[in-house]
N, C-alpha and C positions, 0 to 999 in steps of 0.2 A: 520282890516280895509278891510277885504275881503267883499265887498258888494254884496249882493244877491248871495252868493256862490251856485254853482249848478243849478241855475236858469236861464232860458233864457226867457227874456220879454223885451220889448223895455225900460221899466223903469229900469230894472236891467242892461241893456246895457248902458243906459246913466249915471247910477251911476258909472259903471266901467270907462266910458269915463272922468267923473269928477275926479276920483281917478288918472287916467293917468296924468291929467293936474296938479293935486296937487303934486303927486309924482315926476314928471319930472320938475316941475317948468316952464313948457311951457305955453304960451297963447293958447286959442282956435284958434287964427289965425295961430300959428305956427304948431299946430297939423293939422289943416285943409290943410296947405301947404304941409306937409309930407304925407297927404293922397290924394293930387292933387284935392282937393275940395275947395270950397269957405268958408269964415268963416261963412257965412249965412247958407250953407248946414250943417256945423258942429253944429251950434246953433240949427238947426232943429233936429238933432239926440239927442241933450240935452232936448229939450222942447216940441217936437211935436210927438214923438213916430216914426219918421222915422228911418229906418235902412239903413246902407251903403250897397253898392254893394260888392261883393267879392274883386274887384280890390282895392277899398279903404281899405278894412281890410288887404289885401295882402301888400300894400304900408306901412301901419302902422307897420306890423310885421317886414318887412324887413327894413324899414327906421328908426323906433324907437326902434326896439329890443323888441317889445311887445310880450308876449307869447300869441300865437294865441288861445290856449286852455284856458287860463284865460280870454281873451277878449270875447270869445263866451260863456263860461261856469261859469266863476268865480273860476275855479279849478285851483290849482298850482300857482306858482308865477307870479306876474304881469310882471316883466322884465326878459329877458333872458341874460345872459352873454354868452360869446362865448363858455365856457365850457359846458354850459346847453343847448345850442341851439339844439344840436343834440338829446336830450332827449325829446324834446316837440313832441307829437304824430302828430300834424298837420304838423309840419316842416318836420318830418320824411316822412309822406305821400307825401308832396309837393316834397321833394328830391328824392323819389323814381320815382314818375311821371316825374319829369324832366330828371332824369337819363335815364328812358325808352324812352321818347320822343327824347332826344338827340341821344341815341343809334339808333333809327329808322330814324335819319336823319332830324328831325324837325328843322325848322327855329325858330328864337326868337319869332315872332308873334304867331306861332303854339304852342310853349310852354307856352307862357303867356296865350293864350286862354284856354289850357288845365288846367292850374292852376286855372284860373278864374272859369271854369266850375266846377272843383272839389269843390273849396271853396263855390260856389253858392249852389251845391248840399248838402254840409255839412250844410250850414245855413238853407236851406229849411227843411232838416230833423230835425235839432234842433227845428225850429219853429213849425213844424208838431208835434214833440214829446211834445213840451210845451203845444200845443193845446190839444193834446190827454190827457195829465195829468190833464189839467184844466177840461176837460170834465168828466173825472173819479172822480174828487173831486166833482163836481156838481151832478153827478149821486149818489154818496155816501150820499150826504146830502138830497136828495129827499126821 
């Protein structure tokens, strides 16, 4: 049931959101609430190609136990249990960043901004990589 594994596109992302809804038995409104967004915004992710901010992604990871790697790429298990949480590469990077920021005396708002910036950079890189691979396929077809 791993939809669009290893692919980043708005369609693949929307398919993974639908899988979350089905696997967890939650409504779109419930998933939206856990992302701190409206159900209309969530619907936009499913139907219009809109993509969520890093903050929304982080909320789903932390509040619903969604595997961030799976959510972004389709790789790995959809849901994390406590034993596996530390194995997720995105969670590991977030934990390292949080630890580093805390050690330097950062306040909650600074830590959250740092995590958001890191996730936004990761998302931008994935989108850029997806665009580059699309261009390579088009060039090969010419």
